[in-house]
PDB file with one MODEL, atoms N, CA, C and O in Angstrom:
MODEL        1
ATOM      1  N   MET A   1       0.845  -1.179   0.000  1.00  0.00           N
ATOM      2  CA  MET A   1       0.000   0.000   0.000  1.00  0.00           C
ATOM      3  C   MET A   1       0.889   1.240   0.000  1.00  0.00           C
ATOM      4  O   MET A   1       1.838   1.354   0.777  1.00  0.00           O
ATOM      5  N   GLY A   2       0.561   2.133  -0.868  1.00  0.00           N
ATOM      6  CA  GLY A   2       1.335   3.355  -0.955  1.00  0.00           C
ATOM      7  C   GLY A   2       0.899   4.371   0.084  1.00  0.00           C
ATOM      8  O   GLY A   2      -0.197   4.306   0.639  1.00  0.00           O
ATOM      9  N   VAL A   3       1.778   5.286   0.318  1.00  0.00           N
ATOM     10  CA  VAL A   3       1.483   6.352   1.275  1.00  0.00           C
ATOM     11  C   VAL A   3       0.330   7.204   0.772  1.00  0.00           C
ATOM     12  O   VAL A   3      -0.456   7.719   1.567  1.00  0.00           O
ATOM     13  N   THR A   4       0.225   7.354  -0.539  1.00  0.00           N
ATOM     14  CA  THR A   4      -0.847   8.168  -1.114  1.00  0.00           C
ATOM     15  C   THR A   4      -2.218   7.565  -0.822  1.00  0.00           C
ATOM     16  O   THR A   4      -3.160   8.287  -0.495  1.00  0.00           O
ATOM     17  N   LEU A   5      -2.329   6.242  -0.941  1.00  0.00           N
ATOM     18  CA  LEU A   5      -3.610   5.582  -0.676  1.00  0.00           C
ATOM     19  C   LEU A   5      -3.998   5.714   0.794  1.00  0.00           C
ATOM     20  O   LEU A   5      -5.160   5.964   1.116  1.00  0.00           O
ATOM     21  N   ILE A   6      -3.039   5.550   1.666  1.00  0.00           N
ATOM     22  CA  ILE A   6      -3.319   5.677   3.103  1.00  0.00           C
ATOM     23  C   ILE A   6      -3.742   7.107   3.428  1.00  0.00           C
ATOM     24  O   ILE A   6      -4.654   7.319   4.228  1.00  0.00           O
ATOM     25  N   ALA A   7      -3.087   8.083   2.816  1.00  0.00           N
ATOM     26  CA  ALA A   7      -3.446   9.482   3.058  1.00  0.00           C
ATOM     27  C   ALA A   7      -4.848   9.786   2.542  1.00  0.00           C
ATOM     28  O   ALA A   7      -5.600  10.517   3.185  1.00  0.00           O
ATOM     29  N   LYS A   8      -5.204   9.230   1.386  1.00  0.00           N
ATOM     30  CA  LYS A   8      -6.557   9.447   0.845  1.00  0.00           C
ATOM     31  C   LYS A   8      -7.614   8.807   1.745  1.00  0.00           C
ATOM     32  O   LYS A   8      -8.653   9.414   2.007  1.00  0.00           O
ATOM     33  N   LEU A   9      -7.360   7.600   2.215  1.00  0.00           N
ATOM     34  CA  LEU A   9      -8.318   6.934   3.104  1.00  0.00           C
ATOM     35  C   LEU A   9      -8.456   7.692   4.426  1.00  0.00           C
ATOM     36  O   LEU A   9      -9.562   7.847   4.944  1.00  0.00           O
ATOM     37  N   PHE A  10      -7.346   8.156   4.961  1.00  0.00           N
ATOM     38  CA  PHE A  10      -7.386   8.905   6.215  1.00  0.00           C
ATOM     39  C   PHE A  10      -8.142  10.222   6.029  1.00  0.00           C
ATOM     40  O   PHE A  10      -8.937  10.609   6.886  1.00  0.00           O
ATOM     41  N   GLY A  11      -7.899  10.903   4.924  1.00  0.00           N
ATOM     42  CA  GLY A  11      -8.608  12.152   4.651  1.00  0.00           C
ATOM     43  C   GLY A  11     -10.098  11.937   4.466  1.00  0.00           C
ATOM     44  O   GLY A  11     -10.908  12.733   4.943  1.00  0.00           O
ATOM     45  N   ALA A  12     -10.469  10.853   3.769  1.00  0.00           N
ATOM     46  CA  ALA A  12     -11.887  10.550   3.582  1.00  0.00           C
ATOM     47  C   ALA A  12     -12.543  10.199   4.910  1.00  0.00           C
ATOM     48  O   ALA A  12     -13.689  10.571   5.162  1.00  0.00           O
ATOM     49  N   LEU A  13     -11.817   9.485   5.751  1.00  0.00           N
ATOM     50  CA  LEU A  13     -12.352   9.124   7.059  1.00  0.00           C
ATOM     51  C   LEU A  13     -12.584  10.366   7.917  1.00  0.00           C
ATOM     52  O   LEU A  13     -13.628  10.498   8.555  1.00  0.00           O
ATOM     53  N   ILE A  14     -11.618  11.267   7.931  1.00  0.00           N
ATOM     54  CA  ILE A  14     -11.758  12.505   8.708  1.00  0.00           C
ATOM     55  C   ILE A  14     -12.903  13.354   8.157  1.00  0.00           C
ATOM     56  O   ILE A  14     -13.691  13.902   8.927  1.00  0.00           O
ATOM     57  N   GLY A  15     -13.000  13.467   6.834  1.00  0.00           N
ATOM     58  CA  GLY A  15     -14.090  14.239   6.227  1.00  0.00           C
ATOM     59  C   GLY A  15     -15.452  13.650   6.558  1.00  0.00           C
ATOM     60  O   GLY A  15     -16.396  14.381   6.857  1.00  0.00           O
ATOM     61  N   GLY A  16     -15.551  12.322   6.504  1.00  0.00           N
ATOM     62  CA  GLY A  16     -16.820  11.668   6.837  1.00  0.00           C
ATOM     63  C   GLY A  16     -17.210  11.872   8.278  1.00  0.00           C
ATOM     64  O   GLY A  16     -18.385  12.077   8.583  1.00  0.00           O
ATOM     65  N   VAL A  17     -16.242  11.818   9.168  1.00  0.00           N
ATOM     66  CA  VAL A  17     -16.533  12.036  10.590  1.00  0.00           C
ATOM     67  C   VAL A  17     -16.978  13.478  10.827  1.00  0.00           C
ATOM     68  O   VAL A  17     -17.939  13.726  11.556  1.00  0.00           O
ATOM     69  N   LEU A  18     -16.278  14.422  10.209  1.00  0.00           N
ATOM     70  CA  LEU A  18     -16.645  15.833  10.420  1.00  0.00           C
ATOM     71  C   LEU A  18     -18.054  16.131   9.911  1.00  0.00           C
ATOM     72  O   LEU A  18     -18.834  16.795  10.593  1.00  0.00           O
ATOM     73  N   PHE A  19     -18.380  15.640   8.713  1.00  0.00           N
ATOM     74  CA  PHE A  19     -19.736  15.882   8.209  1.00  0.00           C
ATOM     75  C   PHE A  19     -20.768  15.040   8.945  1.00  0.00           C
ATOM     76  O   PHE A  19     -21.914  15.465   9.084  1.00  0.00           O
ATOM     77  N   GLY A  20     -20.392  13.863   9.416  1.00  0.00           N
ATOM     78  CA  GLY A  20     -21.317  13.005  10.145  1.00  0.00           C
ATOM     79  C   GLY A  20     -21.659  13.512  11.530  1.00  0.00           C
ATOM     80  O   GLY A  20     -22.695  13.152  12.089  1.00  0.00           O
ATOM     81  N   LEU A  21     -20.794  14.347  12.088  1.00  0.00           N
ATOM     82  CA  LEU A  21     -21.088  14.886  13.414  1.00  0.00           C
ATOM     83  C   LEU A  21     -22.238  15.894  13.388  1.00  0.00           C
ATOM     84  O   LEU A  21     -22.877  16.131  14.414  1.00  0.00           O
ATOM     85  N   ILE A  22     -22.502  16.479  12.233  1.00  0.00           N
ATOM     86  CA  ILE A  22     -23.615  17.445  12.139  1.00  0.00           C
ATOM     87  C   ILE A  22     -24.949  16.751  12.407  1.00  0.00           C
ATOM     88  O   ILE A  22     -25.659  17.157  13.326  1.00  0.00           O
ATOM     89  N   PRO A  23     -25.325  15.710  11.634  1.00  0.00           N
ATOM     90  CA  PRO A  23     -26.602  15.049  11.964  1.00  0.00           C
ATOM     91  C   PRO A  23     -26.569  14.330  13.307  1.00  0.00           C
ATOM     92  O   PRO A  23     -27.605  14.177  13.954  1.00  0.00           O
ATOM     93  N   PHE A  24     -25.389  13.889  13.729  1.00  0.00           N
ATOM     94  CA  PHE A  24     -25.287  13.205  15.014  1.00  0.00           C
ATOM     95  C   PHE A  24     -25.699  14.131  16.162  1.00  0.00           C
ATOM     96  O   PHE A  24     -26.520  13.757  17.000  1.00  0.00           O
ATOM     97  N   PHE A  25     -25.127  15.339  16.197  1.00  0.00           N
ATOM     98  CA  PHE A  25     -25.447  16.255  17.291  1.00  0.00           C
ATOM     99  C   PHE A  25     -26.854  16.836  17.167  1.00  0.00           C
ATOM    100  O   PHE A  25     -27.509  17.075  18.181  1.00  0.00           O
ATOM    101  N   VAL A  26     -27.327  17.066  15.949  1.00  0.00           N
ATOM    102  CA  VAL A  26     -28.694  17.567  15.773  1.00  0.00           C
ATOM    103  C   VAL A  26     -29.696  16.526  16.262  1.00  0.00           C
ATOM    104  O   VAL A  26     -30.626  16.854  16.998  1.00  0.00           O
ATOM    105  N   ALA A  27     -29.506  15.268  15.854  1.00  0.00           N
ATOM    106  CA  ALA A  27     -30.433  14.214  16.272  1.00  0.00           C
ATOM    107  C   ALA A  27     -30.330  13.960  17.774  1.00  0.00           C
ATOM    108  O   ALA A  27     -31.344  13.722  18.432  1.00  0.00           O
ATOM    109  N   ARG A  28     -29.129  14.007  18.316  1.00  0.00           N
ATOM    110  CA  ARG A  28     -28.958  13.779  19.750  1.00  0.00           C
ATOM    111  C   ARG A  28     -29.631  14.868  20.569  1.00  0.00           C
ATOM    112  O   ARG A  28     -30.199  14.593  21.626  1.00  0.00           O
ATOM    113  N   SER A  29     -29.572  16.102  20.087  1.00  0.00           N
ATOM    114  CA  SER A  29     -30.204  17.193  20.833  1.00  0.00           C
ATOM    115  C   SER A  29     -31.724  17.086  20.802  1.00  0.00           C
ATOM    116  O   SER A  29     -32.409  17.659  21.649  1.00  0.00           O
ATOM    117  N   ARG A  30     -32.244  16.358  19.833  1.00  0.00           N
ATOM    118  CA  ARG A  30     -33.694  16.167  19.735  1.00  0.00           C
ATOM    119  C   ARG A  30     -34.140  14.815  20.287  1.00  0.00           C
ATOM    120  O   ARG A  30     -35.289  14.419  20.095  1.00  0.00           O
ATOM    121  N   GLY A  31     -33.244  14.108  20.968  1.00  0.00           N
ATOM    122  CA  GLY A  31     -33.609  12.846  21.613  1.00  0.00           C
ATOM    123  C   GLY A  31     -33.672  11.658  20.680  1.00  0.00           C
ATOM    124  O   GLY A  31     -34.360  10.682  20.981  1.00  0.00           O
ATOM    125  N   GLN A  32     -32.974  11.710  19.551  1.00  0.00           N
ATOM    126  CA  GLN A  32     -33.018  10.621  18.569  1.00  0.00           C
ATOM    127  C   GLN A  32     -31.597  10.094  18.345  1.00  0.00           C
ATOM    128  O   GLN A  32     -31.019  10.260  17.270  1.00  0.00           O
ATOM    129  N   GLN A  33     -31.051   9.458  19.379  1.00  0.00           N
ATOM    130  CA  GLN A  33     -29.666   9.025  19.338  1.00  0.00           C
ATOM    131  C   GLN A  33     -29.413   8.007  18.238  1.00  0.00           C
ATOM    132  O   GLN A  33     -28.377   8.065  17.575  1.00  0.00           O
ATOM    133  N   THR A  34     -30.332   7.079  18.032  1.00  0.00           N
ATOM    134  CA  THR A  34     -30.138   6.043  17.017  1.00  0.00           C
ATOM    135  C   THR A  34     -30.038   6.655  15.632  1.00  0.00           C
ATOM    136  O   THR A  34     -29.174   6.265  14.848  1.00  0.00           O
ATOM    137  N   LEU A  35     -30.889   7.590  15.323  1.00  0.00           N
ATOM    138  CA  LEU A  35     -30.840   8.259  14.027  1.00  0.00           C
ATOM    139  C   LEU A  35     -29.519   8.994  13.851  1.00  0.00           C
ATOM    140  O   LEU A  35     -28.953   8.996  12.758  1.00  0.00           O
ATOM    141  N   GLY A  36     -29.033   9.605  14.892  1.00  0.00           N
ATOM    142  CA  GLY A  36     -27.762  10.312  14.823  1.00  0.00           C
ATOM    143  C   GLY A  36     -26.585   9.391  14.560  1.00  0.00           C
ATOM    144  O   GLY A  36     -25.701   9.720  13.769  1.00  0.00           O
ATOM    145  N   VAL A  37     -26.567   8.245  15.216  1.00  0.00           N
ATOM    146  CA  VAL A  37     -25.481   7.285  15.019  1.00  0.00           C
ATOM    147  C   VAL A  37     -25.531   6.710  13.603  1.00  0.00           C
ATOM    148  O   VAL A  37     -24.491   6.546  12.964  1.00  0.00           O
ATOM    149  N   ILE A  38     -26.735   6.404  13.110  1.00  0.00           N
ATOM    150  CA  ILE A  38     -26.867   5.896  11.745  1.00  0.00           C
ATOM    151  C   ILE A  38     -26.399   6.944  10.747  1.00  0.00           C
ATOM    152  O   ILE A  38     -25.709   6.613   9.782  1.00  0.00           O
ATOM    153  N   GLY A  39     -26.763   8.198  10.965  1.00  0.00           N
ATOM    154  CA  GLY A  39     -26.320   9.271  10.084  1.00  0.00           C
ATOM    155  C   GLY A  39     -24.811   9.439  10.096  1.00  0.00           C
ATOM    156  O   GLY A  39     -24.203   9.675   9.052  1.00  0.00           O
ATOM    157  N   LEU A  40     -24.204   9.320  11.266  1.00  0.00           N
ATOM    158  CA  LEU A  40     -22.746   9.431  11.381  1.00  0.00           C
ATOM    159  C   LEU A  40     -22.055   8.343  10.569  1.00  0.00           C
ATOM    160  O   LEU A  40     -21.138   8.632   9.801  1.00  0.00           O
ATOM    161  N   PHE A  41     -22.485   7.101  10.731  1.00  0.00           N
ATOM    162  CA  PHE A  41     -21.844   6.000  10.013  1.00  0.00           C
ATOM    163  C   PHE A  41     -22.142   6.039   8.516  1.00  0.00           C
ATOM    164  O   PHE A  41     -21.300   5.637   7.713  1.00  0.00           O
ATOM    165  N   CYS A  42     -23.312   6.512   8.131  1.00  0.00           N
ATOM    166  CA  CYS A  42     -23.598   6.661   6.694  1.00  0.00           C
ATOM    167  C   CYS A  42     -22.694   7.730   6.075  1.00  0.00           C
ATOM    168  O   CYS A  42     -22.223   7.560   4.950  1.00  0.00           O
ATOM    169  N   CYS A  43     -22.452   8.803   6.780  1.00  0.00           N
ATOM    170  CA  CYS A  43     -21.554   9.840   6.264  1.00  0.00           C
ATOM    171  C   CYS A  43     -20.123   9.322   6.147  1.00  0.00           C
ATOM    172  O   CYS A  43     -19.424   9.636   5.183  1.00  0.00           O
ATOM    173  N   ILE A  44     -19.692   8.540   7.115  1.00  0.00           N
ATOM    174  CA  ILE A  44     -18.345   7.974   7.049  1.00  0.00           C
ATOM    175  C   ILE A  44     -18.241   7.009   5.870  1.00  0.00           C
ATOM    176  O   ILE A  44     -17.282   7.064   5.101  1.00  0.00           O
ATOM    177  N   GLY A  45     -19.221   6.134   5.730  1.00  0.00           N
ATOM    178  CA  GLY A  45     -19.208   5.194   4.609  1.00  0.00           C
ATOM    179  C   GLY A  45     -19.296   5.900   3.270  1.00  0.00           C
ATOM    180  O   GLY A  45     -18.593   5.534   2.328  1.00  0.00           O
ATOM    181  N   GLY A  46     -20.146   6.904   3.176  1.00  0.00           N
ATOM    182  CA  GLY A  46     -20.272   7.661   1.932  1.00  0.00           C
ATOM    183  C   GLY A  46     -19.002   8.397   1.578  1.00  0.00           C
ATOM    184  O   GLY A  46     -18.641   8.505   0.406  1.00  0.00           O
ATOM    185  N   SER A  47     -18.324   8.903   2.594  1.00  0.00           N
ATOM    186  CA  SER A  47     -17.066   9.605   2.346  1.00  0.00           C
ATOM    187  C   SER A  47     -15.988   8.641   1.874  1.00  0.00           C
ATOM    188  O   SER A  47     -15.182   8.991   1.012  1.00  0.00           O
ATOM    189  N   LEU A  48     -15.962   7.431   2.426  1.00  0.00           N
ATOM    190  CA  LEU A  48     -14.984   6.446   1.979  1.00  0.00           C
ATOM    191  C   LEU A  48     -15.280   5.964   0.558  1.00  0.00           C
ATOM    192  O   LEU A  48     -14.358   5.634  -0.188  1.00  0.00           O
ATOM    193  N   LEU A  49     -16.561   5.920   0.180  1.00  0.00           N
ATOM    194  CA  LEU A  49     -16.921   5.450  -1.163  1.00  0.00           C
ATOM    195  C   LEU A  49     -16.761   6.529  -2.223  1.00  0.00           C
ATOM    196  O   LEU A  49     -16.136   6.293  -3.256  1.00  0.00           O
ATOM    197  N   MET A  50     -17.323   7.721  -1.978  1.00  0.00           N
ATOM    198  CA  MET A  50     -17.347   8.748  -3.019  1.00  0.00           C
ATOM    199  C   MET A  50     -16.897  10.123  -2.533  1.00  0.00           C
ATOM    200  O   MET A  50     -17.088  11.114  -3.238  1.00  0.00           O
ATOM    201  N   GLY A  51     -16.319  10.200  -1.374  1.00  0.00           N
ATOM    202  CA  GLY A  51     -15.841  11.484  -0.872  1.00  0.00           C
ATOM    203  C   GLY A  51     -16.987  12.415  -0.519  1.00  0.00           C
ATOM    204  O   GLY A  51     -18.037  11.979  -0.049  1.00  0.00           O
ATOM    205  N   LEU A  52     -16.770  13.704  -0.752  1.00  0.00           N
ATOM    206  CA  LEU A  52     -17.774  14.708  -0.393  1.00  0.00           C
ATOM    207  C   LEU A  52     -19.030  14.627  -1.251  1.00  0.00           C
ATOM    208  O   LEU A  52     -20.079  15.140  -0.860  1.00  0.00           O
ATOM    209  N   PHE A  53     -18.938  13.986  -2.419  1.00  0.00           N
ATOM    210  CA  PHE A  53     -20.105  13.870  -3.295  1.00  0.00           C
ATOM    211  C   PHE A  53     -21.220  13.051  -2.655  1.00  0.00           C
ATOM    212  O   PHE A  53     -22.388  13.235  -2.995  1.00  0.00           O
ATOM    213  N   LEU A  54     -20.887  12.165  -1.750  1.00  0.00           N
ATOM    214  CA  LEU A  54     -21.911  11.373  -1.062  1.00  0.00           C
ATOM    215  C   LEU A  54     -22.042  11.745   0.408  1.00  0.00           C
ATOM    216  O   LEU A  54     -23.117  11.605   0.992  1.00  0.00           O
ATOM    217  N   SER A  55     -20.961  12.214   1.006  1.00  0.00           N
ATOM    218  CA  SER A  55     -20.984  12.537   2.425  1.00  0.00           C
ATOM    219  C   SER A  55     -21.844  13.763   2.729  1.00  0.00           C
ATOM    220  O   SER A  55     -22.597  13.763   3.703  1.00  0.00           O
ATOM    221  N   VAL A  56     -21.739  14.798   1.910  1.00  0.00           N
ATOM    222  CA  VAL A  56     -22.507  16.026   2.155  1.00  0.00           C
ATOM    223  C   VAL A  56     -24.018  15.798   1.976  1.00  0.00           C
ATOM    224  O   VAL A  56     -24.787  16.192   2.853  1.00  0.00           O
ATOM    225  N   PRO A  57     -24.473  15.175   0.872  1.00  0.00           N
ATOM    226  CA  PRO A  57     -25.918  14.920   0.772  1.00  0.00           C
ATOM    227  C   PRO A  57     -26.439  14.013   1.881  1.00  0.00           C
ATOM    228  O   PRO A  57     -27.561  14.191   2.354  1.00  0.00           O
ATOM    229  N   CYS A  58     -25.641  13.056   2.290  1.00  0.00           N
ATOM    230  CA  CYS A  58     -26.038  12.167   3.381  1.00  0.00           C
ATOM    231  C   CYS A  58     -26.227  12.963   4.676  1.00  0.00           C
ATOM    232  O   CYS A  58     -27.200  12.755   5.401  1.00  0.00           O
ATOM    233  N   ALA A  59     -25.301  13.865   4.959  1.00  0.00           N
ATOM    234  CA  ALA A  59     -25.411  14.699   6.156  1.00  0.00           C
ATOM    235  C   ALA A  59     -26.648  15.595   6.081  1.00  0.00           C
ATOM    236  O   ALA A  59     -27.351  15.771   7.076  1.00  0.00           O
ATOM    237  N   LEU A  60     -26.911  16.158   4.907  1.00  0.00           N
ATOM    238  CA  LEU A  60     -28.092  17.015   4.743  1.00  0.00           C
ATOM    239  C   LEU A  60     -29.383  16.236   4.966  1.00  0.00           C
ATOM    240  O   LEU A  60     -30.282  16.703   5.666  1.00  0.00           O
ATOM    241  N   VAL A  61     -29.472  15.064   4.377  1.00  0.00           N
ATOM    242  CA  VAL A  61     -30.701  14.266   4.494  1.00  0.00           C
ATOM    243  C   VAL A  61     -30.940  13.870   5.953  1.00  0.00           C
ATOM    244  O   VAL A  61     -32.051  14.026   6.458  1.00  0.00           O
ATOM    245  N   PHE A  62     -29.925  13.368   6.624  1.00  0.00           N
ATOM    246  CA  PHE A  62     -30.113  12.951   8.014  1.00  0.00           C
ATOM    247  C   PHE A  62     -30.396  14.135   8.936  1.00  0.00           C
ATOM    248  O   PHE A  62     -31.150  13.998   9.900  1.00  0.00           O
ATOM    249  N   THR A  63     -29.807  15.285   8.656  1.00  0.00           N
ATOM    250  CA  THR A  63     -30.086  16.467   9.471  1.00  0.00           C
ATOM    251  C   THR A  63     -31.532  16.923   9.276  1.00  0.00           C
ATOM    252  O   THR A  63     -32.212  17.259  10.246  1.00  0.00           O
ATOM    253  N   ILE A  64     -31.999  16.936   8.040  1.00  0.00           N
ATOM    254  CA  ILE A  64     -33.388  17.335   7.766  1.00  0.00           C
ATOM    255  C   ILE A  64     -34.359  16.357   8.407  1.00  0.00           C
ATOM    256  O   ILE A  64     -35.358  16.769   8.996  1.00  0.00           O
ATOM    257  N   VAL A  65     -34.071  15.057   8.297  1.00  0.00           N
ATOM    258  CA  VAL A  65     -34.956  14.058   8.911  1.00  0.00           C
ATOM    259  C   VAL A  65     -35.000  14.252  10.429  1.00  0.00           C
ATOM    260  O   VAL A  65     -36.068  14.151  11.032  1.00  0.00           O
ATOM    261  N   ALA A  66     -33.866  14.524  11.042  1.00  0.00           N
ATOM    262  CA  ALA A  66     -33.836  14.725  12.498  1.00  0.00           C
ATOM    263  C   ALA A  66     -34.605  15.977  12.894  1.00  0.00           C
ATOM    264  O   ALA A  66     -35.224  16.010  13.958  1.00  0.00           O
ATOM    265  N   LEU A  67     -34.574  17.005  12.054  1.00  0.00           N
ATOM    266  CA  LEU A  67     -35.300  18.238  12.373  1.00  0.00           C
ATOM    267  C   LEU A  67     -36.804  18.109  12.142  1.00  0.00           C
ATOM    268  O   LEU A  67     -37.595  18.739  12.844  1.00  0.00           O
ATOM    269  N   VAL A  68     -37.199  17.305  11.172  1.00  0.00           N
ATOM    270  CA  VAL A  68     -38.620  17.189  10.824  1.00  0.00           C
ATOM    271  C   VAL A  68     -39.337  16.192  11.734  1.00  0.00           C
ATOM    272  O   VAL A  68     -40.504  16.389  12.073  1.00  0.00           O
ATOM    273  N   ARG A  69     -38.650  15.137  12.123  1.00  0.00           N
ATOM    274  CA  ARG A  69     -39.280  14.131  12.980  1.00  0.00           C
ATOM    275  C   ARG A  69     -39.632  14.709  14.342  1.00  0.00           C
ATOM    276  O   ARG A  69     -38.902  15.533  14.894  1.00  0.00           O
ATOM    277  N   LYS A  70     -40.755  14.263  14.867  1.00  0.00           N
ATOM    278  CA  LYS A  70     -41.140  14.685  16.208  1.00  0.00           C
ATOM    279  C   LYS A  70     -40.232  14.025  17.223  1.00  0.00           C
ATOM    280  O   LYS A  70     -39.891  12.851  17.083  1.00  0.00           O
ATOM    281  N   PRO A  71     -39.836  14.772  18.249  1.00  0.00           N
ATOM    282  CA  PRO A  71     -39.032  14.150  19.311  1.00  0.00           C
ATOM    283  C   PRO A  71     -39.842  13.060  20.006  1.00  0.00           C
ATOM    284  O   PRO A  71     -41.062  13.176  20.115  1.00  0.00           O
ATOM    285  N   PRO A  72     -39.187  12.010  20.474  1.00  0.00           N
ATOM    286  CA  PRO A  72     -39.938  10.936  21.143  1.00  0.00           C
ATOM    287  C   PRO A  72     -40.553  11.426  22.443  1.00  0.00           C
ATOM    288  O   PRO A  72     -40.034  12.333  23.094  1.00  0.00           O
ATOM    289  N   ALA A  73     -41.666  10.810  22.804  1.00  0.00           N
ATOM    290  CA  ALA A  73     -42.345  11.157  24.052  1.00  0.00           C
ATOM    291  C   ALA A  73     -41.476  10.719  25.220  1.00  0.00           C
ATOM    292  O   ALA A  73     -40.832   9.672  25.152  1.00  0.00           O
ATOM    293  N   PRO A  74     -41.450  11.502  26.284  1.00  0.00           N
ATOM    294  CA  PRO A  74     -40.633  11.098  27.439  1.00  0.00           C
ATOM    295  C   PRO A  74     -41.178   9.814  28.052  1.00  0.00           C
ATOM    296  O   PRO A  74     -42.384   9.658  28.243  1.00  0.00           O
ATOM    297  N   THR A  75     -40.282   8.920  28.347  1.00  0.00           N
ATOM    298  CA  THR A  75     -40.691   7.667  28.976  1.00  0.00           C
ATOM    299  C   THR A  75     -40.236   7.680  30.421  1.00  0.00           C
ATOM    300  O   THR A  75     -39.183   8.222  30.756  1.00  0.00           O
ATOM    301  N   GLY A  76     -41.021   7.094  31.237  1.00  0.00           N
ATOM    302  CA  GLY A  76     -40.703   7.051  32.663  1.00  0.00           C
ATOM    303  C   GLY A  76     -41.793   6.307  33.398  1.00  0.00           C
ATOM    304  O   GLY A  76     -42.748   5.833  32.782  1.00  0.00           O
ATOM    305  N   PRO A  77     -41.664   6.200  34.698  1.00  0.00           N
ATOM    306  CA  PRO A  77     -42.690   5.500  35.460  1.00  0.00           C
ATOM    307  C   PRO A  77     -43.989   6.294  35.438  1.00  0.00           C
ATOM    308  O   PRO A  77     -43.967   7.524  35.398  1.00  0.00           O
ATOM    309  N   PRO A  78     -45.113   5.600  35.463  1.00  0.00           N
ATOM    310  CA  PRO A  78     -46.389   6.319  35.479  1.00  0.00           C
ATOM    311  C   PRO A  78     -46.529   7.140  36.756  1.00  0.00           C
ATOM    312  O   PRO A  78     -45.983   6.789  37.802  1.00  0.00           O
ATOM    313  N   ALA A  79     -47.261   8.223  36.651  1.00  0.00           N
ATOM    314  CA  ALA A  79     -47.472   9.109  37.799  1.00  0.00           C
ATOM    315  C   ALA A  79     -48.348   8.417  38.835  1.00  0.00           C
ATOM    316  O   ALA A  79     -49.242   7.641  38.495  1.00  0.00           O
ATOM    317  N   ALA A  80     -48.082   8.706  40.087  1.00  0.00           N
ATOM    318  CA  ALA A  80     -48.878   8.142  41.172  1.00  0.00           C
ATOM    319  C   ALA A  80     -50.264   8.774  41.146  1.00  0.00           C
ATOM    320  O   ALA A  80     -50.415   9.923  40.733  1.00  0.00           O
ATOM    321  N   PRO A  81     -51.282   8.026  41.588  1.00  0.00           N
ATOM    322  CA  PRO A  81     -52.626   8.597  41.619  1.00  0.00           C
ATOM    323  C   PRO A  81     -52.673   9.839  42.499  1.00  0.00           C
ATOM    324  O   PRO A  81     -52.155   9.837  43.615  1.00  0.00           O
ATOM    325  N   GLY A  82     -53.280  10.870  42.006  1.00  0.00           N
ATOM    326  CA  GLY A  82     -53.427  12.108  42.746  1.00  0.00           C
ATOM    327  C   GLY A  82     -52.194  12.988  42.713  1.00  0.00           C
ATOM    328  O   GLY A  82     -52.138  13.998  43.415  1.00  0.00           O
ATOM    329  N   ALA A  83     -51.200  12.622  41.908  1.00  0.00           N
ATOM    330  CA  ALA A  83     -49.981  13.420  41.828  1.00  0.00           C
ATOM    331  C   ALA A  83     -50.083  14.388  40.660  1.00  0.00           C
ATOM    332  O   ALA A  83     -49.322  14.280  39.698  1.00  0.00           O
ATOM    333  N   GLY A  84     -50.971  15.287  40.730  1.00  0.00           N
ATOM    334  CA  GLY A  84     -51.153  16.247  39.651  1.00  0.00           C
ATOM    335  C   GLY A  84     -52.396  15.917  38.847  1.00  0.00           C
ATOM    336  O   GLY A  84     -52.966  14.837  39.004  1.00  0.00           O
ATOM    337  N   GLY A  85     -52.807  16.798  38.021  1.00  0.00           N
ATOM    338  CA  GLY A  85     -53.986  16.563  37.215  1.00  0.00           C
ATOM    339  C   GLY A  85     -55.246  16.800  38.027  1.00  0.00           C
ATOM    340  O   GLY A  85     -55.324  17.752  38.804  1.00  0.00           O
ATOM    341  N   ALA A  86     -56.222  15.940  37.848  1.00  0.00           N
ATOM    342  CA  ALA A  86     -57.507  16.083  38.537  1.00  0.00           C
ATOM    343  C   ALA A  86     -57.361  15.661  40.015  1.00  0.00           C
ATOM    344  O   ALA A  86     -56.604  14.744  40.336  1.00  0.00           O
ATOM    345  N   PRO A  87     -58.089  16.337  40.889  1.00  0.00           N
ATOM    346  CA  PRO A  87     -58.022  15.944  42.307  1.00  0.00           C
ATOM    347  C   PRO A  87     -58.654  14.573  42.507  1.00  0.00           C
ATOM    348  O   PRO A  87     -59.512  14.171  41.721  1.00  0.00           O
ATOM    349  N   PRO A  88     -58.245  13.848  43.549  1.00  0.00           N
ATOM    350  CA  PRO A  88     -58.824  12.518  43.793  1.00  0.00           C
ATOM    351  C   PRO A  88     -60.307  12.665  44.163  1.00  0.00           C
ATOM    352  O   PRO A  88     -60.713  13.688  44.715  1.00  0.00           O
ATOM    353  N   PRO A  89     -61.097  11.655  43.862  1.00  0.00           N
ATOM    354  CA  PRO A  89     -62.539  11.749  44.194  1.00  0.00           C
ATOM    355  C   PRO A  89     -62.738  11.816  45.706  1.00  0.00           C
ATOM    356  O   PRO A  89     -62.045  11.153  46.478  1.00  0.00           O
ATOM    357  N   SER A  90     -63.706  12.637  46.100  1.00  0.00           N
ATOM    358  CA  SER A  90     -63.969  12.785  47.535  1.00  0.00           C
ATOM    359  C   SER A  90     -64.902  11.676  48.006  1.00  0.00           C
ATOM    360  O   SER A  90     -65.751  11.197  47.255  1.00  0.00           O
ATOM    361  N   ILE A  91     -64.730  11.284  49.248  1.00  0.00           N
ATOM    362  CA  ILE A  91     -65.567  10.229  49.841  1.00  0.00           C
ATOM    363  C   ILE A  91     -66.656  10.898  50.663  1.00  0.00           C
ATOM    364  O   ILE A  91     -66.400  11.798  51.461  1.00  0.00           O
ATOM    365  N   GLY A  92     -67.852  10.442  50.449  1.00  0.00           N
ATOM    366  CA  GLY A  92     -68.856  10.945  51.341  1.00  0.00           C
ATOM    367  C   GLY A  92     -70.017  11.470  50.700  1.00  0.00           C
ATOM    368  O   GLY A  92     -70.940  11.928  51.374  1.00  0.00           O
TER     369      GLY A  92
ENDMDL
END
């Protein structure tokens, strides 16, 4: 393997990571970690295959999808009865 090939692969990897971090952080800030990780790896793969010609559109698409999708509903334990909302029924 020549030094030129290693330098090209390293440059493509760095470019893919830099562009992939955009959808990663946008999706993470909106509570969609899985989408962000998929976008990051797609940008890295696209950069290794076709350079910026595939990495930039991939980053744009994943960023737009993360912005358009509704954030997931908060999950947690159900609220205890009478802990907010309507008052408990009165006896009597």
